[in-house]
N, CA, C and O atoms as a CHARMM CRD file, in Angstrom:
* protein
*
  240
    1    1 MET  N     34.80800 249.81900 -47.34500 PROA 1      0.00000
    2    1 MET  CA    33.99300 249.58400 -46.17600 PROA 1      0.00000
    3    1 MET  C     32.56200 249.22300 -46.58100 PROA 1      0.00000
    4    1 MET  O     31.92900 248.37100 -45.95800 PROA 1      0.00000
    5    2 ASP  N     32.06300 249.87500 -47.62300 PROA 2      0.00000
    6    2 ASP  CA    30.71000 249.55300 -48.08900 PROA 2      0.00000
    7    2 ASP  C     30.60200 248.08900 -48.50500 PROA 2      0.00000
    8    2 ASP  O     29.59300 247.43400 -48.24300 PROA 2      0.00000
    9    3 GLU  N     31.64800 247.58300 -49.15200 PROA 3      0.00000
   10    3 GLU  CA    31.64300 246.18200 -49.58200 PROA 3      0.00000
   11    3 GLU  C     31.57000 245.24300 -48.38100 PROA 3      0.00000
   12    3 GLU  O     30.89400 244.21500 -48.42500 PROA 3      0.00000
   13    4 VAL  N     32.26400 245.60000 -47.32300 PROA 4      0.00000
   14    4 VAL  CA    32.25100 244.77700 -46.11200 PROA 4      0.00000
   15    4 VAL  C     30.83700 244.73800 -45.53800 PROA 4      0.00000
   16    4 VAL  O     30.36700 243.67900 -45.12300 PROA 4      0.00000
   17    5 GLU  N     30.16300 245.87200 -45.51300 PROA 5      0.00000
   18    5 GLU  CA    28.80800 245.91400 -44.97600 PROA 5      0.00000
   19    5 GLU  C     27.83000 245.13300 -45.85600 PROA 5      0.00000
   20    5 GLU  O     26.86600 244.55700 -45.35200 PROA 5      0.00000
   21    6 ILE  N     28.07300 245.11400 -47.15300 PROA 6      0.00000
   22    6 ILE  CA    27.24500 244.29800 -48.05200 PROA 6      0.00000
   23    6 ILE  C     27.41800 242.81900 -47.71600 PROA 6      0.00000
   24    6 ILE  O     26.45000 242.05900 -47.71300 PROA 6      0.00000
   25    7 ILE  N     28.64100 242.42100 -47.43700 PROA 7      0.00000
   26    7 ILE  CA    28.91700 241.03300 -47.04400 PROA 7      0.00000
   27    7 ILE  C     28.19100 240.70900 -45.73800 PROA 7      0.00000
   28    7 ILE  O     27.58500 239.64500 -45.61000 PROA 7      0.00000
   29    8 PHE  N     28.25400 241.63200 -44.76100 PROA 8      0.00000
   30    8 PHE  CA    27.55600 241.41600 -43.48700 PROA 8      0.00000
   31    8 PHE  C     26.07700 241.15200 -43.71900 PROA 8      0.00000
   32    8 PHE  O     25.50700 240.20800 -43.17300 PROA 8      0.00000
   33    9 GLU  N     25.46900 241.99600 -44.53500 PROA 9      0.00000
   34    9 GLU  CA    24.03100 241.87200 -44.78200 PROA 9      0.00000
   35    9 GLU  C     23.70500 240.55900 -45.48700 PROA 9      0.00000
   36    9 GLU  O     22.74800 239.87400 -45.12600 PROA 9      0.00000
   37   10 ALA  N     24.50200 240.21500 -46.48900 PROA 10     0.00000
   38   10 ALA  CA    24.25500 238.98800 -47.25000 PROA 10     0.00000
   39   10 ALA  C     24.38800 237.74600 -46.37500 PROA 10     0.00000
   40   10 ALA  O     23.67900 236.76000 -46.57200 PROA 10     0.00000
   41   11 MET  N     25.30400 237.80200 -45.40300 PROA 11     0.00000
   42   11 MET  CA    25.53700 236.64400 -44.54900 PROA 11     0.00000
   43   11 MET  C     24.70000 236.67600 -43.27600 PROA 11     0.00000
   44   11 MET  O     24.70900 235.71100 -42.51100 PROA 11     0.00000
   45   12 GLY  N     23.98300 237.75900 -43.03700 PROA 12     0.00000
   46   12 GLY  CA    23.18500 237.87600 -41.81900 PROA 12     0.00000
   47   12 GLY  C     24.04100 237.88100 -40.56700 PROA 12     0.00000
   48   12 GLY  O     23.68400 237.25600 -39.56800 PROA 12     0.00000
   49   13 CYS  N     25.16300 238.57700 -40.60800 PROA 13     0.00000
   50   13 CYS  CA    26.11500 238.58600 -39.49000 PROA 13     0.00000
   51   13 CYS  C     25.57100 239.31900 -38.27100 PROA 13     0.00000
   52   13 CYS  O     24.90000 240.34400 -38.39100 PROA 13     0.00000
   53   14 THR  N     25.87300 238.77200 -37.09200 PROA 14     0.00000
   54   14 THR  CA    25.57700 239.44300 -35.83000 PROA 14     0.00000
   55   14 THR  C     26.69800 240.43700 -35.55500 PROA 14     0.00000
   56   14 THR  O     27.70500 240.45200 -36.26200 PROA 14     0.00000
   57   15 GLY  N     26.52700 241.26500 -34.53100 PROA 15     0.00000
   58   15 GLY  CA    27.54300 242.25500 -34.17900 PROA 15     0.00000
   59   15 GLY  C     28.90900 241.64400 -33.93300 PROA 15     0.00000
   60   15 GLY  O     29.91900 242.15100 -34.42200 PROA 15     0.00000
   61   16 GLU  N     28.94300 240.55600 -33.17600 PROA 16     0.00000
   62   16 GLU  CA    30.21300 239.89900 -32.86400 PROA 16     0.00000
   63   16 GLU  C     30.85300 239.32400 -34.12400 PROA 16     0.00000
   64   16 GLU  O     32.06200 239.44700 -34.31900 PROA 16     0.00000
   65   17 ASN  N     30.05500 238.70300 -34.96900 PROA 17     0.00000
   66   17 ASN  CA    30.58400 238.13900 -36.20900 PROA 17     0.00000
   67   17 ASN  C     31.05400 239.22200 -37.16900 PROA 17     0.00000
   68   17 ASN  O     31.99400 239.00900 -37.93500 PROA 17     0.00000
   69   18 LYS  N     30.40600 240.38200 -37.13300 PROA 18     0.00000
   70   18 LYS  CA    30.82400 241.48900 -37.99600 PROA 18     0.00000
   71   18 LYS  C     32.25400 241.90300 -37.67400 PROA 18     0.00000
   72   18 LYS  O     33.05600 242.15600 -38.57400 PROA 18     0.00000
   73   19 THR  N     32.56600 241.97000 -36.38500 PROA 19     0.00000
   74   19 THR  CA    33.91800 242.36100 -35.98500 PROA 19     0.00000
   75   19 THR  C     34.93700 241.35400 -36.49100 PROA 19     0.00000
   76   19 THR  O     35.96700 241.73800 -37.04500 PROA 19     0.00000
   77   20 THR  N     34.66300 240.09100 -36.30900 PROA 20     0.00000
   78   20 THR  CA    35.59000 239.04700 -36.74000 PROA 20     0.00000
   79   20 THR  C     35.76100 239.03800 -38.25100 PROA 20     0.00000
   80   20 THR  O     36.88600 239.04900 -38.75000 PROA 20     0.00000
   81   21 LEU  N     34.65800 239.02000 -38.97700 PROA 21     0.00000
   82   21 LEU  CA    34.72100 238.97800 -40.43600 PROA 21     0.00000
   83   21 LEU  C     35.28300 240.27400 -41.00400 PROA 21     0.00000
   84   21 LEU  O     36.09300 240.24900 -41.93100 PROA 21     0.00000
   85   22 GLY  N     34.85600 241.40100 -40.45500 PROA 22     0.00000
   86   22 GLY  CA    35.33900 242.69500 -40.94000 PROA 22     0.00000
   87   22 GLY  C     36.84200 242.82800 -40.80300 PROA 22     0.00000
   88   22 GLY  O     37.50900 243.32300 -41.71100 PROA 22     0.00000
   89   23 THR  N     37.37900 242.39300 -39.68000 PROA 23     0.00000
   90   23 THR  CA    38.82300 242.43300 -39.46800 PROA 23     0.00000
   91   23 THR  C     39.54200 241.58400 -40.50200 PROA 23     0.00000
   92   23 THR  O     40.56100 241.99800 -41.05500 PROA 23     0.00000
   93   24 TYR  N     39.01600 240.40700 -40.76200 PROA 24     0.00000
   94   24 TYR  CA    39.63400 239.51400 -41.74500 PROA 24     0.00000
   95   24 TYR  C     39.58300 240.11500 -43.14600 PROA 24     0.00000
   96   24 TYR  O     40.59200 240.13300 -43.85100 PROA 24     0.00000
   97   25 VAL  N     38.42100 240.60500 -43.55000 PROA 25     0.00000
   98   25 VAL  CA    38.26300 241.15100 -44.90000 PROA 25     0.00000
   99   25 VAL  C     39.16100 242.36600 -45.09800 PROA 25     0.00000
  100   25 VAL  O     39.83000 242.47800 -46.12500 PROA 25     0.00000
  101   26 LEU  N     39.18400 243.26800 -44.13600 PROA 26     0.00000
  102   26 LEU  CA    40.01600 244.46400 -44.27400 PROA 26     0.00000
  103   26 LEU  C     41.49300 244.11400 -44.27000 PROA 26     0.00000
  104   26 LEU  O     42.28800 244.76400 -44.94800 PROA 26     0.00000
  105   27 ARG  N     41.86100 243.10700 -43.52400 PROA 27     0.00000
  106   27 ARG  CA    43.25800 242.68200 -43.49800 PROA 27     0.00000
  107   27 ARG  C     43.65500 242.18800 -44.88300 PROA 27     0.00000
  108   27 ARG  O     44.74700 242.48900 -45.36400 PROA 27     0.00000
  109   28 GLU  N     42.77600 241.43500 -45.51800 PROA 28     0.00000
  110   28 GLU  CA    43.05500 240.94600 -46.86700 PROA 28     0.00000
  111   28 GLU  C     43.17900 242.10600 -47.85300 PROA 28     0.00000
  112   28 GLU  O     44.07300 242.10600 -48.69800 PROA 28     0.00000
  113   29 GLU  N     42.28500 243.09700 -47.75100 PROA 29     0.00000
  114   29 GLU  CA    42.35900 244.25400 -48.63500 PROA 29     0.00000
  115   29 GLU  C     43.65800 245.02300 -48.41800 PROA 29     0.00000
  116   29 GLU  O     44.27400 245.49200 -49.37500 PROA 29     0.00000
  117   30 ALA  N     44.07100 245.15300 -47.16000 PROA 30     0.00000
  118   30 ALA  CA    45.32100 245.85100 -46.86100 PROA 30     0.00000
  119   30 ALA  C     46.50800 245.10200 -47.45400 PROA 30     0.00000
  120   30 ALA  O     47.45100 245.72600 -47.94100 PROA 30     0.00000
  121   31 ASN  N     46.47300 243.79100 -47.41800 PROA 31     0.00000
  122   31 ASN  CA    47.54800 242.98300 -47.98500 PROA 31     0.00000
  123   31 ASN  C     47.63900 243.18400 -49.49600 PROA 31     0.00000
  124   31 ASN  O     48.73200 243.32800 -50.04300 PROA 31     0.00000
  125   32 VAL  N     46.50200 243.19400 -50.15900 PROA 32     0.00000
  126   32 VAL  CA    46.47600 243.43000 -51.60600 PROA 32     0.00000
  127   32 VAL  C     47.00700 244.82900 -51.90800 PROA 32     0.00000
  128   32 VAL  O     47.79900 245.00800 -52.83300 PROA 32     0.00000
  129   33 TRP  N     46.57100 245.81900 -51.12900 PROA 33     0.00000
  130   33 TRP  CA    47.03600 247.19800 -51.30500 PROA 33     0.00000
  131   33 TRP  C     48.55700 247.26900 -51.17300 PROA 33     0.00000
  132   33 TRP  O     49.21700 247.90000 -51.99900 PROA 33     0.00000
  133   34 TRP  N     49.11700 246.63400 -50.15000 PROA 34     0.00000
  134   34 TRP  CA    50.54900 246.71500 -49.90500 PROA 34     0.00000
  135   34 TRP  C     51.34200 246.04000 -51.02200 PROA 34     0.00000
  136   34 TRP  O     52.38600 246.55200 -51.42700 PROA 34     0.00000
  137   35 LYS  N     50.87200 244.91700 -51.51700 PROA 35     0.00000
  138   35 LYS  CA    51.54700 244.25600 -52.63900 PROA 35     0.00000
  139   35 LYS  C     51.57200 245.16900 -53.85500 PROA 35     0.00000
  140   35 LYS  O     52.57300 245.23100 -54.56900 PROA 35     0.00000
  141   36 THR  N     50.47500 245.87400 -54.09100 PROA 36     0.00000
  142   36 THR  CA    50.40700 246.81100 -55.21300 PROA 36     0.00000
  143   36 THR  C     51.39600 247.95400 -55.02500 PROA 36     0.00000
  144   36 THR  O     52.07100 248.34900 -55.97500 PROA 36     0.00000
  145   37 VAL  N     51.48700 248.48300 -53.82200 PROA 37     0.00000
  146   37 VAL  CA    52.43300 249.56900 -53.52800 PROA 37     0.00000
  147   37 VAL  C     53.85400 249.10200 -53.78300 PROA 37     0.00000
  148   37 VAL  O     54.63300 249.81200 -54.42000 PROA 37     0.00000
  149   38 LYS  N     54.20500 247.91600 -53.29600 PROA 38     0.00000
  150   38 LYS  CA    55.56900 247.41300 -53.48300 PROA 38     0.00000
  151   38 LYS  C     55.90500 247.26300 -54.95500 PROA 38     0.00000
  152   38 LYS  O     57.02700 247.56000 -55.36400 PROA 38     0.00000
  153   39 LEU  N     54.95900 246.81000 -55.75500 PROA 39     0.00000
  154   39 LEU  CA    55.19600 246.70900 -57.19600 PROA 39     0.00000
  155   39 LEU  C     55.39000 248.08700 -57.81400 PROA 39     0.00000
  156   39 LEU  O     56.25800 248.27700 -58.66600 PROA 39     0.00000
  157   40 ARG  N     54.57900 249.04500 -57.38100 PROA 40     0.00000
  158   40 ARG  CA    54.63600 250.39000 -57.95000 PROA 40     0.00000
  159   40 ARG  C     55.93800 251.10500 -57.60800 PROA 40     0.00000
  160   40 ARG  O     56.51300 251.78100 -58.46200 PROA 40     0.00000
  161   41 ILE  N     56.41400 250.96400 -56.36200 PROA 41     0.00000
  162   41 ILE  CA    57.62200 251.69600 -55.97400 PROA 41     0.00000
  163   41 ILE  C     58.89200 250.87100 -56.17700 PROA 41     0.00000
  164   41 ILE  O     59.99300 251.36400 -55.93300 PROA 41     0.00000
  165   42 GLY  N     58.75100 249.63400 -56.61500 PROA 42     0.00000
  166   42 GLY  CA    59.90500 248.81000 -56.96200 PROA 42     0.00000
  167   42 GLY  C     60.82800 248.48800 -55.81300 PROA 42     0.00000
  168   42 GLY  O     62.01800 248.79300 -55.87700 PROA 42     0.00000
  169   43 VAL  N     60.31300 247.88400 -54.77000 PROA 43     0.00000
  170   43 VAL  CA    61.11100 247.60100 -53.58400 PROA 43     0.00000
  171   43 VAL  C     61.39500 246.11800 -53.40600 PROA 43     0.00000
  172   43 VAL  O     61.67600 245.67400 -52.29300 PROA 43     0.00000
  173   44 ASP  N     61.32800 245.36100 -54.46300 PROA 44     0.00000
  174   44 ASP  CA    61.54300 243.91900 -54.36700 PROA 44     0.00000
  175   44 ASP  C     62.91600 243.62800 -53.76100 PROA 44     0.00000
  176   44 ASP  O     63.94000 244.02400 -54.31700 PROA 44     0.00000
  177   45 GLY  N     62.93400 242.94300 -52.63100 PROA 45     0.00000
  178   45 GLY  CA    64.17900 242.58100 -51.97000 PROA 45     0.00000
  179   45 GLY  C     64.80200 243.69500 -51.14600 PROA 45     0.00000
  180   45 GLY  O     65.90800 243.53300 -50.62900 PROA 45     0.00000
  181   46 VAL  N     64.11100 244.82700 -51.01200 PROA 46     0.00000
  182   46 VAL  CA    64.63200 245.96600 -50.25700 PROA 46     0.00000
  183   46 VAL  C     63.79900 246.13100 -48.99000 PROA 46     0.00000
  184   46 VAL  O     62.57300 246.02300 -49.01800 PROA 46     0.00000
  185   47 ALA  N     64.48400 246.39600 -47.88100 PROA 47     0.00000
  186   47 ALA  CA    63.75900 246.62200 -46.62900 PROA 47     0.00000
  187   47 ALA  C     62.98700 247.93800 -46.71800 PROA 47     0.00000
  188   47 ALA  O     63.51400 248.94700 -47.18700 PROA 47     0.00000
  189   48 ILE  N     61.76000 247.91500 -46.27100 PROA 48     0.00000
  190   48 ILE  CA    60.92500 249.11600 -46.28400 PROA 48     0.00000
  191   48 ILE  C     61.03200 249.79200 -44.92300 PROA 48     0.00000
  192   48 ILE  O     60.72000 249.19200 -43.89500 PROA 48     0.00000
  193   49 VAL  N     61.47100 251.02600 -44.92700 PROA 49     0.00000
  194   49 VAL  CA    61.53300 251.76600 -43.66800 PROA 49     0.00000
  195   49 VAL  C     60.15300 252.32500 -43.36400 PROA 49     0.00000
  196   49 VAL  O     59.32100 252.49100 -44.25500 PROA 49     0.00000
  197   50 TRP  N     59.93000 252.60700 -42.10300 PROA 50     0.00000
  198   50 TRP  CA    58.62400 253.07800 -41.65800 PROA 50     0.00000
  199   50 TRP  C     58.16800 254.31200 -42.42900 PROA 50     0.00000
  200   50 TRP  O     56.99100 254.42700 -42.76900 PROA 50     0.00000
  201   51 GLU  N     59.08700 255.23600 -42.70800 PROA 51     0.00000
  202   51 GLU  CA    58.72700 256.47200 -43.39300 PROA 51     0.00000
  203   51 GLU  C     58.12300 256.19400 -44.77000 PROA 51     0.00000
  204   51 GLU  O     57.16700 256.85700 -45.17200 PROA 51     0.00000
  205   52 ILE  N     58.67300 255.22200 -45.49100 PROA 52     0.00000
  206   52 ILE  CA    58.13600 254.87400 -46.81200 PROA 52     0.00000
  207   52 ILE  C     56.75200 254.25600 -46.65800 PROA 52     0.00000
  208   52 ILE  O     55.82200 254.60400 -47.38500 PROA 52     0.00000
  209   53 PHE  N     56.62600 253.34000 -45.70900 PROA 53     0.00000
  210   53 PHE  CA    55.32500 252.71300 -45.48300 PROA 53     0.00000
  211   53 PHE  C     54.27700 253.77000 -45.13800 PROA 53     0.00000
  212   53 PHE  O     53.18300 253.78100 -45.70200 PROA 53     0.00000
  213   54 LYS  N     54.62400 254.65400 -44.20900 PROA 54     0.00000
  214   54 LYS  CA    53.68900 255.68500 -43.76300 PROA 54     0.00000
  215   54 LYS  C     53.30700 256.61000 -44.92000 PROA 54     0.00000
  216   54 LYS  O     52.13400 256.94600 -45.08700 PROA 54     0.00000
  217   55 ARG  N     54.28400 257.01600 -45.70500 PROA 55     0.00000
  218   55 ARG  CA    54.01200 257.88900 -46.85300 PROA 55     0.00000
  219   55 ARG  C     53.01700 257.23300 -47.80700 PROA 55     0.00000
  220   55 ARG  O     52.05300 257.86200 -48.24300 PROA 55     0.00000
  221   56 GLU  N     53.25900 255.97200 -48.12500 PROA 56     0.00000
  222   56 GLU  CA    52.38400 255.26600 -49.05900 PROA 56     0.00000
  223   56 GLU  C     50.99800 255.03900 -48.46400 PROA 56     0.00000
  224   56 GLU  O     49.99000 255.13900 -49.16400 PROA 56     0.00000
  225   57 PHE  N     50.95300 254.73400 -47.17500 PROA 57     0.00000
  226   57 PHE  CA    49.66500 254.52400 -46.52400 PROA 57     0.00000
  227   57 PHE  C     48.83200 255.79700 -46.54200 PROA 57     0.00000
  228   57 PHE  O     47.63100 255.75400 -46.80800 PROA 57     0.00000
  229   58 LEU  N     49.46400 256.92400 -46.26100 PROA 58     0.00000
  230   58 LEU  CA    48.74100 258.19300 -46.22700 PROA 58     0.00000
  231   58 LEU  C     48.30300 258.64100 -47.61500 PROA 58     0.00000
  232   58 LEU  O     47.35300 259.41400 -47.73900 PROA 58     0.00000
  233   59 ARG  N     48.97000 258.17400 -48.65400 PROA 59     0.00000
  234   59 ARG  CA    48.55300 258.47000 -50.02600 PROA 59     0.00000
  235   59 ARG  C     47.24200 257.79300 -50.36200 PROA 59     0.00000
  236   59 ARG  O     46.47200 258.28000 -51.18900 PROA 59     0.00000
  237   60 LYS  N     46.99500 256.67000 -49.71700 PROA 60     0.00000
  238   60 LYS  CA    45.79200 255.87100 -49.96900 PROA 60     0.00000
  239   60 LYS  C     44.61100 256.67700 -49.64500 PROA 60     0.00000
  240   60 LYS  O     43.48400 256.20200 -49.78300 PROA 60     0.00000
């Protein structure tokens, strides 16, 4: 989150732009996190059930 706020300051974002950019940046970070989790737990080609996703998310 601190990194996102640094980006806001560097770009001179307004409140409305912060919401748009922040959502995009965090979504990208979440995508990177999830790819890392899938590699770690070895689920290539396997359907992920909600319980596994939730467990891994809460570990974060």
